[in-house]
C-alpha angles and dihedrals in degrees: 000000000000090000090053091054091049091052090048092050091049091053092051090049091054092051094047109029102036096056087051089058089054093053109146141134111219094180123179135205116265114284117252114263120258117265116286127237095268095046094046093050087062097046103035092097089057096059118105090245125100107265090228092058096058115100137185109250122231123246120295094262090059097053139047132197111231113174150311135291136187133209116254097169127027089221086074113280121139133185114223141156117273090226089063091067101028110136092355116141095193116024121185144170113245110228097176135254093071090298128124142178117224117220139193121232126235120191122225114228115246093003117106106181105048139051139183118246115206123209135163098265135344141196121277109303120253115239126230123251123240105257091215090069094059117097138146112296096026113138122241130194124211116198121183144089112308114178089011092291134094111276145125145208138210128211144169121243115246106173143279126302136173115257122198115220118231095225115086111245096026113122121241111260131219104231141174118256118213131191107227110240104174146339143189114292116246097036107143118210126350131335096243096121087067081077111127093023125115130269104217131201122220090277094056092254120139116253098173147328118275113244110174148311130246099205098189091056095039090235133139121192129208139172119269121255087252093059090044091053091051092053094043093049089073092060129082094252118179123192111264115200097174115125115260128210117267108237125213134171087260099053106027091108092056093047090048091051089053093050090052094044091051092049094243089121118034142176120253119219142170132223103216099215 
């Protein structure tokens, strides 16, 4: 019994004391704004999306931005959070310049919190990280669209915890807990619209899917690699042996900007009616 209590105390110490030792604030300058209407009208034909699938978005009061997605197949399959499309009659990916790409939604069997969005075309798919390389202290990078604007965060992996889902009937999920270690300057509010975006390792490979932040605790939560693999297994993934950018706490903003610009990470939105 005494040994059990000692093991329990050691586990608590790791979760509380170790993140304190990692305390840092690798902040970045504000991300560049998305392309404007004039710029996008020139470059829309050079996106990876089918020209016929691109639409003009309605005025701001008729749409809302809801989260982040990332490409898992260049044919046009995207992983995103279910909450980003919940109750939405007309979901779309925002490609800038008042233009969007509508998508259809495909559920993933036995997975509650994530779905696949399907478009006609996408940027080069992100590859999955090797789970054996993930250990406590490893750094993760979260690109996306917090507070409706381009931005990103970085964090250090602590360990797994059980997260209860808000929706009745959804099963609790084993998730990864991260100690926030930096974010883009100028982000107002929390980072919860990073939800659905990727958590990347330092080789730009996907470790998990961002779920939410608890700002007061300085924690960010993501799916585990096992859940990610289950979601990704439903997509038409092809091996991608191209070199990826190495990410550090000094350049993660630049790499994130490139992922957004190349439509490998995109903003999820909803046309209200």
